N, C-alpha and C positions, 0 to 999 in steps of 0.2 A: 391728803396733805399731811406729811409727817410732822411738820412744825406744830400743827394743831393737836395731833395725837400726843406729842411730848408735852405740850403746854397743859392739856387737860390731865394727863397722867401725873405730872409734877404737882399741879394744884391739888389734886385729890390725895396724893401720897405724902405731901409735905405741909400743906396748909399755907404755903408761902404764895403771895400774889405773883402771878406769872404774866408776862406780856410778850408780844412779838415785836414790839418797838419800845423805846424808852418812854415811860409814862410821863404825862404832863404834870400830874399831881405829885408833890413831894411825899415820899414814904421812907420809913426807917429801914425796911428790908424788903427786897423783891428780886425777881429773876427776869432776865430777858433771854429769849430763845431765838437763835438765828441758824438758818441752814447755810453752811459755808461751801457746800459742794454736794454733788450727787452723781450717780452713774447707774447703768443697768447692764447686766451681763446674764445671758441665758434666762431672761424673764425675771431675774431677781434684782430688785432695786436696792441700792445702798445710798445712804446719806451721811454726811458729816454734819453733826449738829453741835453748835457751841452754846453752852448754857452759862450766861454771865450772872454772877451773884453780886448783889450790892447790899451793903449794910453800913451802919454808923461807925463801927470800929473795925480795924483790921482783924482782930481776934474773932469778932462776930462774923465777919465775911468769910474767914477760913472755916469756922464752924459750920456755917450755912452751906459752904461748898461741900463739906463732908456729908451733910444731910442729902444734898443733891446726888452725890456719887452713890450713896447707899440706896436711895430711892431708884436711881436709874439702873441699878443692878437687877431690879425686878421687872424692868420694862419688857423683857422677852417673854414674860408670862402672858402678855396680850396676844390674841390670835393673829393680829396683823403684823407682828414683829417676829422676825426670825432670829435676831441676835442683837445684842447691844454691848459694845466693848469700849472701855475708857481708852482713849488715844493719849490724852495728856491733860494735866491741869496745872495752873500756874497763877501767880499774882499778876493781875492785869489792871492795876490801879489806874484810873482815868485821870491823867494829869491836867486835862483841860477843865474838867468840872470839879477836880479835887475830891472825887468820891472813891472810896475803897471799892475794889472790884476784884473778883477772882473769876477765872474762866476755866470751865471743864469742857473738853472736846470729846465727843463720842462718835464712834462709827456704828451705824445702825443698818441692819438688813431688814427690809420690810416688803410687804406684799401690797 
């Protein structure tokens, strides 16, 4: 399960609380990991993973997003990961909850 691999990797390399769904407890800073798509070709699996960064201020959200991108650049060091490339990142502020949010989208090849 690639989501669990990314979650555990980001928790250990950033120290930021990570979840696969929005947490019920209020926190100042956290990440939500979601798989938005996947495929397989010649026995190689690929997944598109969105990492949503939440923080108290927009500046802190942007800074945390940069931490995520830096950490994810080393994901391919794991044996089960063939490659990890940043597809895009952008301001994705949640207008419903009025929470600052950034989203970084990664294309990951994994085994």
